[in-house]
Residue, then its C-alpha position, 0 to 999 in steps of 0.5 A: m430640437k435637432k441637437s437634442i436628438y443627435i445627443l440622444s442618438a450618440t449616447f444610445v450608440l455609445s452605450t450599445m457599443i459598451s454593452c456589446g463590448g462587455e458581452e464579448k468579454k463575457q463570452e471570451s471568458k466563458k471560452e477560456n474556462p474549459k481549458e482550465e478544467v481540462d488541465t485539472i482533470s489531467a493533473d488528477t489522472l496523473a495523480e491517480e496513475e501514481v497511486i495505481k503504480h504502487r498498489f501491490i507489494e511487488d510495485f514497491a520493489t521497484l524502489k531499489t535504492y534509498e534515494e528512489a524510496l526517499a523520492y517516492f515516500g518523502d522524508s517525513n514518511m520514512v522511519a529508520d528501523t532494524n530487522w533481525y533474522a536467523e534467530g537474532e543472528v542477522m541484523m539488517l537496516s530497514h525503513r518503515c515507510t508510510d505510502p503518501y497516497s494509500r497510507d499503507v505501511i511498507q517495510l523496506v529492508w536493505e542488504q547487509g552493510g548499509k542502505e544502498k540496495l534493497s533486499q526485500v519488501e515486507v508488508y504486515y496485517q497487524i501494525w504494532d507500536n514501537d514497543y511491539s506491545n499494542v496493535i495500532s492498526k490493521q491493513r490489507v496489502q495485496s500481491k499481484c497474484g491475489l495473496s493478501t495480508g489479513m487472509s484467514i487460514g481457510e481463505l489461504e487454503t481455498f486460494c492454494g486449492q490444497p492444505i497448507e503446511f506451516s510452523g507453530f507459533g511463539w518462536d523465531y520461525a513462527g508461522g512460516v508457510r511451506m511453499d514447496g509443492v504448492s504450485k499457487l504459492e510457487a507461482c506467486n514468488v511471495n513468501v507467506t507468514l501466518d500468525v494467530d490471535h493471542s488474546d486467548h492464550d489458553k485456547i491456542q496453547h496447542l499451536l505454540g512452539d517448534i511444531p509442524l502444523k497443517s490447515d486440515m488438522e482438526e486442532v487447527k480448524g476454526m482457530p484464529v490463524f491469519v496471514q500476518k506478513l507477505t515478503y517479496y525478495l529481490r532476486 
C-alpha cells in the first residue's frame, strides 16, 4: 500500500514540475513579444519620416545627381524623357519619376550636356500620356511656401494678395506668371505656370495667343484657369 502512495506522490510531483516549467516558458514567451512590437513601430516611423522628407517640390531638389535620384526612386520608377524650352531651341534631358511613397509624378530636368547635375524640378497638375493626347491623372503637389498645383486663378490671387499678370495660352510661353512685384511669389522662389481647360475651345478663344492677361480682368474672371506647373530652379 505504501509503495502505491509513493508512486502516486512521485507522479504528482513530476507532473507539477512539468506544468510549472510549461507556465514559465509561456511567461518568457510573453515577455519577448513587446520587443518585437517596438522594433516594428520603429521601422514604421522611419518609413514615415522618409515620406515626409520628400513631401514638397523643394525636397526633390536635394537629389542633385542621377545616382541620388536612382537611389530614391528606383530604376523601375524612372522613365527617360526630354524637355524642350526657348520655343523649341533648347533641349534638356530629363526623367519622369514616380515617387515610390506618394506616387506623385516628378520631372527631374538635368543640365545641358548630360544627366550628371540637376537643373530644375517640375511638377504638374494634369499628367498627360506619352502622346500628350489624354490626361491620365491629376495631382496636387505643394511648395513649402503654400503654392500648389491645381490651384484656381482665384485661389492664386488670394494667396498673393493682389491681381496676377500672366501670358495668354496656346503658344510656347503659355500661362507664364509674372513674379516681379509680387512679394509672395518672389519669396517662394518657385515659378508658376497656368493653364486653362481646353474642352470648350470657343469659350476660351479670347485667352489664346501671345497676349498679356490679368486675373482681375472681366474676360478672365470665371474662366477655368488653374496652376498647371510649379518649377524650382537650383541656384
